[in-house]
C-alpha positions in Angstrom: 80.8 96.5 -6.3 81.6 98.4 -3.0 79.0 99.6 -0.5 77.7 102.9 -1.9 78.3 105.9 0.4 74.5 106.4 1.0 74.1 102.7 2.0 77.2 102.9 4.2 75.7 106.0 5.9 72.4 104.2 6.4 74.2 101.2 8.0 76.3 103.5 10.2 73.1 105.3 11.4 71.4 102.0 12.1 74.4 100.7 14.1 74.5 104.0 16.1 70.7 103.7 16.9 71.1 100.1 17.9 73.8 101.1 20.3 76.2 98.5 19.0 78.9 98.1 16.4 77.2 95.4 14.5 73.7 94.2 13.3 72.1 90.8 12.9 73.1 89.6 9.4 69.9 89.9 7.4 68.8 93.1 9.2 72.2 94.7 8.6 72.0 94.0 4.9 68.5 95.4 4.9 69.8 98.6 6.3 72.7 98.6 3.9 70.2 98.3 1.1 68.3 101.2 2.4 65.0 99.3 2.4 62.9 98.1 5.3 60.1 96.6 3.4 58.7 93.1 4.1 58.0 90.3 1.7 59.5 88.9 -1.4 60.8 92.1 -2.8 62.3 93.7 0.3 65.8 93.8 -1.3 64.8 94.0 -4.9 63.3 97.4 -4.5 60.8 98.3 -7.2 62.7 96.9 -10.2 60.5 94.6 -12.3 63.6 92.9 -13.8 64.6 91.7 -10.4 61.1 90.5 -9.6 61.2 88.3 -12.7 64.8 87.2 -12.5 65.3 86.5 -8.8 62.6 87.1 -6.2 60.0 85.2 -8.2 62.5 82.6 -9.5 60.2 79.5 -9.2 56.9 81.1 -10.1 57.4 81.2 -13.9 58.0 77.5 -14.0 54.9 76.8 -11.9 52.7 79.1 -14.0 53.9 77.9 -17.3 51.8 74.9 -16.7 49.2 76.8 -14.7 49.2 73.6 -12.6 50.4 74.8 -9.3 47.9 77.7 -9.0 45.1 75.4 -10.2 45.9 72.7 -7.7 46.2 75.3 -4.9 42.8 76.6 -5.8 41.4 73.0 -5.7 43.1 72.5 -2.3 41.2 75.4 -0.8 37.9 74.2 -2.2 38.6 70.6 -1.0 39.3 71.8 2.5 36.2 74.1 2.5 34.1 71.1 1.6 35.8 68.8 4.1 35.1 71.4 6.9 31.4 71.7 6.2 30.9 74.1 3.4 30.7 77.4 5.4 28.5 80.0 3.8 31.4 82.5 3.5 35.2 82.5 3.5 38.1 84.9 3.0 41.0 84.0 0.8 44.0 85.8 2.3 47.4 85.9 0.4 50.6 87.3 2.0 53.0 88.9 -0.4 51.0 88.3 -3.6 53.7 89.5 -6.0 52.2 90.5 -9.3 48.8 89.0 -8.4 49.0 86.2 -11.0 48.7 83.4 -8.4 45.6 84.9 -6.9 44.2 85.5 -10.4 44.7 81.8 -11.3 43.1 80.6 -8.1 40.1 82.9 -8.8 39.7 81.3 -12.2 39.6 77.9 -10.6 36.8 79.2 -8.2 35.0 80.5 -11.3 35.3 77.2 -13.1 33.9 75.5 -10.0 31.2 78.1 -9.4 28.5 75.5 -9.0 30.2 74.3 -5.9 30.6 77.8 -4.5 27.2 79.1 -5.5 25.9 79.4 -1.9 29.2 80.7 -0.5 30.3 84.4 -0.3 34.0 84.6 -1.2 36.2 87.6 -0.7 39.9 88.1 -1.4 42.3 90.0 1.0 45.8 90.8 -0.1 48.6 91.8 2.3 50.9 94.0 0.4 53.1 96.9 1.5 54.5 98.0 -1.9 52.4 100.7 -3.7 53.9 99.7 -7.1 53.1 96.0 -6.6 49.6 96.7 -5.4 49.0 98.7 -8.5 50.2 95.8 -10.6 48.0 93.4 -8.7 45.0 95.8 -9.1 45.6 95.8 -12.9 46.0 92.1 -13.1 42.9 91.2 -10.9 40.4 94.0 -11.6 41.6 95.7 -14.8 42.7 98.7 -12.6 39.2 99.4 -11.4 39.9 100.0 -7.7 39.1 102.7 -5.1 41.4 104.1 -2.5 40.0 103.9 1.1 40.3 106.7 3.6 43.3 106.6 5.9 41.2 105.4 8.8 40.1 102.3 7.0 42.1 99.1 7.6 42.0 98.3 3.9 43.8 101.0 1.9 42.3 99.9 -1.5 39.4 97.8 -2.7 38.0 96.6 -6.0 36.0 93.8 -7.7 37.8 91.0 -9.5 37.1 90.2 -13.2 35.0 87.3 -12.0 33.0 89.5 -9.6 34.7 88.8 -6.2 35.5 91.7 -3.8 39.2 92.3 -3.3 40.8 94.3 -0.5 44.4 95.4 0.1 46.1 95.7 3.5 49.6 96.6 4.8 49.6 94.1 7.7 47.9 90.7 8.4 46.5 92.2 11.6 44.5 94.7 9.5 42.6 91.8 7.7 39.2 91.3 9.3 38.7 88.3 11.6 36.6 85.5 10.1 36.6 82.1 8.6 39.6 82.3 6.2 42.0 80.4 4.0 45.5 81.8 4.1 48.3 81.5 1.5 52.0 82.3 1.9 53.7 81.2 -1.3 57.4 82.0 -1.4 56.9 84.7 1.3 58.6 83.5 4.4 62.0 82.7 2.8 62.6 86.4 2.2 61.9 87.6 5.8 64.9 88.7 7.9 66.8 86.0 9.9 69.2 85.7 12.8 72.2 83.4 12.3 73.9 81.6 15.1 77.2 79.6 15.3 78.2 77.1 17.9 81.8 77.6 19.2 84.0 76.1 21.9 82.7 78.9 24.2 79.0 78.3 23.3 76.6 79.9 20.9 77.4 83.2 19.3 75.3 85.3 16.9 76.5 86.0 13.4 76.5 89.7 12.8 77.3 92.1 9.9 79.3 95.3 10.0 81.6 97.4 7.9 85.1 96.0 7.5 87.4 98.6 9.3 90.3 97.6 7.0 88.2 97.9 3.8 85.6 100.6 4.5 83.7 99.9 1.3 83.1 96.3 2.2 80.8 94.5 4.6 81.8 91.4 6.6 80.4 88.7 8.9 81.6 88.6 12.5 80.7 86.6 15.6 79.2 88.4 18.6 81.8 88.7 21.4 79.3 87.2 23.8 75.7 85.9 24.0 73.1 88.3 22.6 69.4 88.5 23.5 68.6 86.7 20.3 70.9 83.9 21.3 69.2 83.6 24.7 65.7 83.6 23.2 66.0 81.5 20.0 68.5 78.7 20.6 66.8 75.7 22.0 68.6 73.6 24.7 68.1 70.4 22.6 69.7 71.9 19.5 72.2 69.6 17.9 73.3 71.6 14.8 76.4 73.8 14.9 74.8 76.5 12.8 71.2 77.7 13.1 69.0 80.3 11.3 65.9 81.6 12.9 63.3 83.9 11.4 61.4 85.6 14.3 59.0 87.4 11.9 57.9 84.1 10.5 57.3 82.8 14.0 55.2 85.7 14.9 53.2 85.4 11.6 52.6 81.7 12.2 51.4 82.4 15.8 48.9 85.0 14.4 47.6 82.7 11.8 47.3 79.9 14.3 45.3 82.2 16.7 43.0 83.2 13.9 42.4 79.6 12.7 41.8 78.4 16.3 39.3 81.2 16.8 37.5 81.5 13.4 38.3 78.3 11.6 39.8 77.8 8.1 43.4 76.8 7.2 46.7 78.1 6.0 48.9 76.7 3.2 52.5 77.7 3.2 54.7 76.8 0.2 58.4 77.6 0.2 62.0 76.5 0.0 62.8 74.9 3.3 63.7 72.0 5.6 62.4 70.3 8.8 65.1 71.5 11.2 68.0 69.7 9.4 69.8 72.4 7.4 72.4 74.9 8.7 73.7 77.7 6.5 71.1 78.5 3.8 71.4 82.3 3.6 72.2 83.2 0.0 71.7 85.8 -2.7 70.4 85.7 -6.3 71.0 88.1 -9.1 70.1 87.5 -12.8 69.4 83.9 -12.0 72.8 83.3 -10.5 74.2 83.0 -7.0 75.4 86.4 -5.7 77.6 87.2 -2.7 75.1 88.5 0.0 77.7 91.0 1.3 78.3 92.7 -2.1 76.3 95.4 -3.7 73.4 95.3 -1.2 70.1 96.3 -2.7 70.9 94.8 -6.1 70.0 91.1 -5.4 67.3 89.0 -3.8 68.3 87.6 -0.4 66.7 84.4 0.8 67.1 81.7 3.5 65.3 78.4 3.6 62.3 78.2 5.9 62.8 76.0 9.0 59.4 74.3 9.2 60.3 72.7 12.5 60.4 76.2 14.0 57.0 77.0 12.5 55.6 73.9 13.9 56.7 74.9 17.4 55.2 78.4 16.9 51.8 76.8 16.1 51.9 74.2 18.9 48.8 73.9 21.0 46.6 76.2 18.8 46.4 74.3 15.5 47.4 71.0 14.0 50.2 71.1 11.4 50.8 68.9 8.4 54.1 68.7 6.5 56.5 69.8 5.4 55.9 67.6 2.4 58.1 67.7 -0.8 56.5 69.6 -3.7 56.7 66.5 -6.0 54.7 64.5 -3.4 52.2 67.2 -2.7 51.5 67.8 -6.4 51.3 64.1 -7.2 48.8 63.7 -4.4 46.8 66.6 -5.9 46.7 64.9 -9.3 49.3 66.7 -11.4 50.1 63.6 -13.5 46.5 63.4 -14.7 46.3 67.2 -15.3 49.5 67.0 -17.4 48.0 64.3 -19.6 44.9 66.3 -20.2 47.0 69.4 -21.2 49.2 67.3 -23.5 46.2 65.8 -25.2 44.7 69.3 -25.7 48.0 70.8 -27.0 47.9 71.6 -30.7 51.6 72.1 -31.4 54.9 70.4 -30.4 56.3 73.7 -28.9 53.6 73.8 -26.3 54.0 70.2 -25.5 57.7 70.6 -25.1 57.1 73.6 -22.7 54.7 71.5 -20.7 57.1 68.7 -20.3 60.0 71.0 -19.4 57.9 72.8 -16.8 56.7 69.5 -15.4 60.3 68.3 -15.0 61.2 71.6 -13.3 58.4 71.2 -10.8 58.8 67.4 -10.1 62.4 66.5 -10.6 64.0 65.8 -7.2 67.2 67.5 -8.4 65.3 70.7 -9.3 62.2 72.0 -7.4 60.7 68.6 -6.6 62.6 68.0 -3.3 63.7 71.5 -2.2 60.3 73.2 -2.4 57.8 72.1 0.4 54.2 72.5 1.4 53.1 72.9 5.0 49.6 73.4 6.5 47.9 74.8 9.6 44.5 73.3 10.3 42.0 73.2 13.2 42.7 70.2 15.5 39.2 68.8 14.7 40.1 68.6 11.0 42.7 65.9 11.6 41.6 64.4 14.9 37.9 63.9 15.6 36.9 64.6 19.3 36.2 61.3 21.0 32.6 60.8 21.9 32.1 59.4 25.5 29.2 57.1 24.7 30.0 55.9 21.2 33.4 56.8 19.9 32.9 54.8 16.7 29.6 56.4 15.7 31.1 58.8 13.1 32.7 58.0 9.8 36.4 58.6 9.3 37.6 62.1 8.6 38.4 62.8 4.9 42.1 63.0 4.2 43.6 66.5 3.8 44.2 67.1 0.1 47.9 67.1 -1.0 49.0 65.5 2.3 46.8 62.5 1.5 44.7 61.3 -1.4 42.6 64.0 -3.0 38.8 63.7 -2.5 36.2 66.0 -4.0 33.1 63.9 -3.3 
């Protein structure tokens, strides 16, 4: 499918405003798609079939068991307990999709209400899409929400089906400061990236423009010289020949790290990614199949694996980081095997048991999601390294391990 005239006009306008002939690859395709929204659905538009088929491609497998949301909910409670059981905390999710993940976590909180009986919990969702926020509101509150005046940071609020206050925001900076647990589940892999290629003449940025010989087609080209992005994002010690950098992810991690350093709490990031080892991971999905990222912009989900080594650098000095750890290791540490056995024992029919085993294989098989999906955490330094006491450094007991990244403890 060629580039539609309207999309071609948008890209041409963006190129003109940028004062150049080309745009960074992911940004150029965003302009060609005619959408500048952030988050999982920024190229899928508001088409529910694309959310189910591509942008949320791993979530159905995880929710079929209900295991991943349950174990994430337990992770937050475990860390809340390990950090001293504060009398209030905010659960903040970035790009909450249809709201199912948050809903499942809230059900875990409700099941463990006795542990949280003296803690005031509130939910804060960062969502820019009006249609998605409406779906989330229906899922989480039964549609019983109120719109806030324009001068309020939260544009919508409501009460969950389990009685917990929920607020909606368009930006993480609008979320109130305070002791918070953050969640970014399949969020960062859909943010715009810059791509760079090492050549005999040094580093060049990979750009996108309209092919002059085939006006209805897009193409990748190398910048004729070093760009500002090349100067800022390529590290002197870089050994790879092709690098992808997501500045928006870096800024987000810095903001989360600043909040955690100041107010406490933790952030859990779950996504497709690597620890600074992969090169070209930019790809498209449409109807569960790989799709050429340069063709029919706006009809597929574009994604690039998260470089967790870059996120670690962005958090450096402000928070401790753990991971990335492979999903199969994280879930095993969280007790997924035991949970599966309980579900199988409680299953009344063979079809349900077969679905459970199939979903478990999808989550844990190294050739499927087990090794390509990772978990990564930001935590206060004192959570992983106890400050040394001058007079008696051995006076305190060892710190409890961080759930998922070590053996789970809910004592």
